[in-house]
N, C-alpha and C positions, 0 to 999 in steps of 0.2 A: 824150619821148626816143625816137629811132629804135632799132629792135631791132638788136642786133649779130648779125652772121652768121659772121664769122671768129673773133672773140675768144670764149673760154670762160671758165671760172673762173680760169685761170691763163695768160693770154695766148693766143696762137695755137698749135695743136699738131696734128700729123697724121703720116701716113706719108710718109716722105721721097720726093720726086720725084712725088708726087701732090698735087693741090690740097688744102689751101692751102700745103703745104710744097714749093714749086717756086721756082726762081731768079726767074721772072718775078713771082710774087706778092711775094717778098722785096723785089725791086727797087721794085715799086709801093708796098710798105709803107714802105720807106726814104724814097721821095719824099713820101709823104703825111704821115708822122709828122714829117719834117723841116719840111715847109710849116706844119704845125700848131704847131710850137714855135719857129719863127723869129719873134722879137720884137725889133724895133728894128734898129739899123744895125751892132751890134757883130758880131765874128766868132763865129759860132755853132758849138757843138762837141757832139759825141755820142761817148760812150765805149761800145765794143762788146766784150763778152767772150763766152765759149762754154765748153761742156764738151768732152769728148774724143770725141765721135761723128765718124765719117768724114764725114758730111754737113755738118758744120760748115765744112769747106773749101769747100763749095758755096755755103752760105747767107751766109757772112761777106762775100765779095766782092760778092755781089749786093746786100746791104743797103748796103754801103759806096758802091757805084756810085749807089744811089738818094739816099742823103744828100749825096754830093758834087755830084750834078746840080742840087740845089736850094740849094747854096751853103753846106752844113754841112761843117766840118772833122770828121774822124773819127780817133779814137784807138783803136787795136786793142791789146788787152791779152792776148789768147789765153786758155788755160784758166784759169778763176778761179771760185770759188763765186758763186752768184747774189747773196748778201749783199754780196760784194766789189764788185760792179757798183753796187749801191745806195749803198754807202759812197763809191766813187770819184766817182760822179755829183755827190754833194754836195761832197765834199772839193776837187774840181778845178773847182767851179763850172760844170760842164757843163749844157747845156740839155736833154739827154736822155741816158738810159742804156738799153742793149740788152743782154739776155742770151739767147744762142742755146742752148737746152736743152729737153729733154723730161723733165727731172727724173728720176723713178724708172722711166720707160718704157724698153724695150729700144732698141738701137742703130738699129733700122730707123726709129723715130719721131724727130721733132725738133720743136722749138717756138721761139717768139720771145716774150720778155717785155720789156715797156717800162717804164721808171721815169722819172718827172718830174724836174725839177731839185731837188726837195726830197728825192729819194731814195725816194719812195714809188711803188708801183705805180699806174698810171693808173686813174682811176675808169671805171665803165661808160659814163658820158656822153662823156668824152673819147675812149675807144675807139670809140664810135659815130661821133664826129666824124671820126676818122681813117678809118674805113671809108667814110664818105660822101665824103671827099676821094679815096680810092682809086678810086671810081666815077666821078669827073670826068674831064675831059680831061687825060691824062698830061702834056701839054706845058705846062699851066698851072703857073706856079711855077718853071719852069726858070730857073736863074741865067744871067746873061750870061756870055760866055766869060771875062771878067776877074774874075768873082765866083764862079767854081767853088770848091768846097771842096778841101781837101787831106787826104790820109790819111797817118798815121804810126803806128809801133808805140811802145809804152811798155814798156820792158823791166823797170822795177822795180815794176810794179803789184802782184805778189804779195808783195813785201817790204813795200810800204805797207800792204797788208791785214794781214799777219802782225803788224805792230807795232801797228796799230789794235786787233786782236782781243786781243793780250796786254795791252793797257792796260785792258781790261775785267775783268781778273782782280784780285782784291783785293790792294791794295798791301802788300807785305811778306810775302805768302804764297808758298810754294813747293810744287811737287809731288815734291820729292826723296823717295825711298823707295817711291813709287807705281809699280806696273808695270801698263800699260794696253795693250789690243789696240785698234788703230784701223783699221776697215774703211772704205776710202775709195771702194768700189764701182767701182774703175777710172774714176773720174769726176773732176770739176773740182777736187776738193781733194786729188788724189793726191800732190802735192808739198807743199802748204801745211799740211794738218792734222797730219802727223807732225812737221813742223818746230815748229809752235806748242807742242805738248805736250812735245817734247824740250827745247826752249829754256827751258821753265819748270821743268825738272828731272826729268820723269818718264822712266822706262824704257819705250820705245815699241816695240811689236811691230806693224809696219804689215802690212796686208792689203789687197788690191785696189788696189795702186799700180803696176800694169804695163798701163796702157791701150794697146790696139792699134787703136782706132777701132770695134771690133766688140763688145768685151767689157764695156761699161759696164752696170752693174747685173746682169751674168750671174752667177748663183749667189754673189752678193756684195751687200753694202749692206744698207740698212734693210729691204728686202723679202724678202731672202734671208739671214737672220742665222745659219743653222745653222753655217757654218764659223767664224763669229766665236765662237759659244758653245763650239764644240769647242776653239778655240784658247785661250780664256780658261781653261778647265779644264786643258788640257794644260800651259799655261805658268804655271799657279798665279797668274794675274793678278788684280789687285784690281778690275778694271772692264774692260768692253768698250764701244766706241762704234761704232755703225753709221750711217754717213752714206748719203745718197742721191746720185744722179748729179750734182746741182748743189749739194750740201751745205747746203741750206736747211732740212733736217730731220735729226733724229737720234733713234735708239733706243739703249737701253742694255741691257747684259747684266751681271748680278751675278757675283760670284766663284764661284757655283755653276753657272753657265751658264744661268740662268733669265733670260728677257727681261723688260724693263721698258718700258712704253709712255709716251707723252707725258702722260697724265693723271697718273701718279705724279710726273713731273717738275714739272708745274704745281703739285701739292700741295706738293712740297718747296720750291720757290722762293717760293710764295705765304706759306707759313709763315715762312720766313727774312725775307721782305720785310716781313711784318706786324710781326715782332719788332723789325726795324730801323726801323720807322716810314716805310718807302719804298713801301708798297703804296697807291698813289693811289686814294682812294675805297673802300678795303676791298673791292675787287672784282677778279675775274679773268674774262676774256673767252674763251670757248671755243665750240665749235660744237655742234650738235644730236647729234653722234656721241660726245661725251664721256660717260663712264660715270656712271650715277647715283650710284655709290659716291663719285666725286669731289665731286659736288654736296653729298652728305650730309656728307662730310668738311669741306668748306669752311664750310657752314652751321653746323656745330657749333662753329666757331672764329670765327664772326661775319664771315665773308667771303662776299659774294655771288658766285654763278656767273651770268654773263650769257651767254646762248647766241645765236649767229649761224647763218646757213646755212653749209654746208660750203664751205671755201676760206679760206686764210690771209688773202687780201686782204680778206675781209669781217670777219675778226677785227681786222685792223689798222684798218679803217675805223671800227668801233665804238669801238676804243681811242682813236683820234684825236678822234672826236666827243665823247666823255665825258671825255677826258683820263686815261684809265687807262694803266697802265704794264706790265701783264702779261697776256699772252693766249697762246693757242696751240691745237694740235689733238692729238688722241689719236695721230695718225699721226707725230708728232714734230716738227711746226712749232712752235717755241717763240719767241715774239716778246717781247723785253725792251726796252720802250720807252726805258729810260734809255740804252740802248747802240745800238740798231739800229732801222731802219724796216721790216724784214721778218724772217722767220724765219731764224735763223742757227744751224746745227748745231754749229759749233765754239764759238761763244759760250755757247750752252746747255750744251755739254760742260764748259766751263771752270766754269760756275756749279755744276754737280753735283760736279765734282772739288773745288771750294773747300769745299763742304759735307762731303764725305768728310774732307778734311784738318782742318777745324775741329772736326768732331764726333767724330772718332776712331773711328767705327763702320764696319763693313764695308757694302759696297753693298747686301747683302741686307736690312739693317735701315734704312739711310739712305734707300733708294728704295722701300720698301714701307710706306706710311703708311696705306693704307686697303685694304679688301677689295673689289675690284670685284664688282658684282652680275653674275650670268650675262648675257652679251650675245651675240647671234648676228647675223651679217651674211651675207646671201646676194644674189647678183646674178641677174637675169634678162636675157638678151641678146635685144634686139629683132631679129625677123626680118622679111625682105621690105619693108624700108624703113619699118616702122611708126614712128610718132612717139610719144615717151614721153608727151607731155601728152595725146595722143588716147587712148592706152591707159589712162592713170590716170583719165580722165574717163568711161570706160565703166561703165555701170550695175552690172554684176556685180563689177567691181574696186572701185568706190566703196562698194558694200554690204559687201564682204568687209573692207575697211579700217575701216569704221565699226564693224562687229561686233568687230574685234580691239581697237580703241581703247576700246570700252566695257568689253571683258572685262579689260583691263590697267589700267583706271583706278584710281588709288590704289595700285597695286602694281608698276607698271612703265611703260615708254614704248614707242611705236612711231614710227619714223621711215621714211618712204617718199620717195625722192627720185630724180631722173634724174641720171645722170652728166653732168659737164660736159665730159668729154673722150672718152668712149666711148658707143656705142649700148647702154646699160644702164639698167635700173631697179634701184636698190639698196634692199634691204628689211633693216631692222635693228630688232630688238626686244630689249628687256631687262627683267628683273625678278627678283625674289628666287627665284621657282621656275623652275629651268632646264628642267624638262620641259614646262612651259607655254610658255616662251619658244620652245623647239624646235618645239612643235606649231603655234603660231600662225604662226611663220615658214614652216613647211612648207605650212600651208594656203594662206598668201598667195602663195607661190611657184607653187603649182599653179594658182590662179586667174589670176594675171598671166601666167604662161607660156601658158595657153590663149588669153588675149586677145591676147598678143603674137606668137603663132605665124603 
């Protein structure tokens, strides 16, 4: 398989108006992806959504022009969560789905994610095929004048998604009497998320619902939950939910203002699913970043934890390969295979709220099922155009990594990986001894920093 140059772990992403996030590249991507997914003589359709970044107004028409030029009809739905695009692609029998978003990144960045007709993110192999088409003659595949596509807007896309999401909530259950704070990060779910929870009966205190094109993820959302925690306490709320810019991930805050990550959510849903005999294969799929405490908790209950490389797409691929129905990431991507083809922060939030209602216990008890082992993550930024693989292959770096792995064997874990979206090497260690974890991470940061300088 050809190596991908544009696509990373979650689509194409970068600084707006610099390659690859330019109108020219978006145009070529639309043409190439359209050509790849045109199959047969029927009218082909692509649905395009976006978050609230200013640059969405630039990339959306460029992509539209690309698809129309190769004969694809385009349905524009405006701001909608990424999982909404996955759902609409399947529900409307589209040939392709596109989400314009850089997820949790600041407004200066943007990205493009592609979904196949089955609602799943594209495989590495298909992304490589699209890149190869982008490098070919752009006039190849142009539609004849009478076969050009058309573009139209779909006004009720948000309403369709709201009803879909509400139908994942247990039938007969209500959220009456619960007060929740919902932080939408000024992003794609700013209208949708508060409506979902309110229509199911909750008292909703919305936060991060005033997007202006520049404030997406700014001091709000799952990466900046401080305001959420303060509001949960000041409003005496039962729970807080923090979405990211495209609402495919969610973190929680209990009634005391303490944050809860995706590992605890996986533990909660896994336990409920096993009890209900709906946990396929008695397994949960997570990434190498999930805490050792989660693995021990699941093992004690006869549930296997299967790890993948970082990226919710790889979690989903493993789930599909083995037929598993639950997976996710510590960062808050929770994939519920019975309901969705990708991470969905609102659906995950509803599963947690259902557990609160059914259990009758506060969030601080419901969402704290195991004690995480001490874990530390540090990043080393690459300077002067250094390549992460080259740095990690240097003899001093390889020697230091091997020494740490030997030191932690049986008592903890070490994960070294390159970022799929930034020029960073990420160093994570965990173990029962927090001082040892801190020491080994500091040692590795020093060694890798010198090599990457």
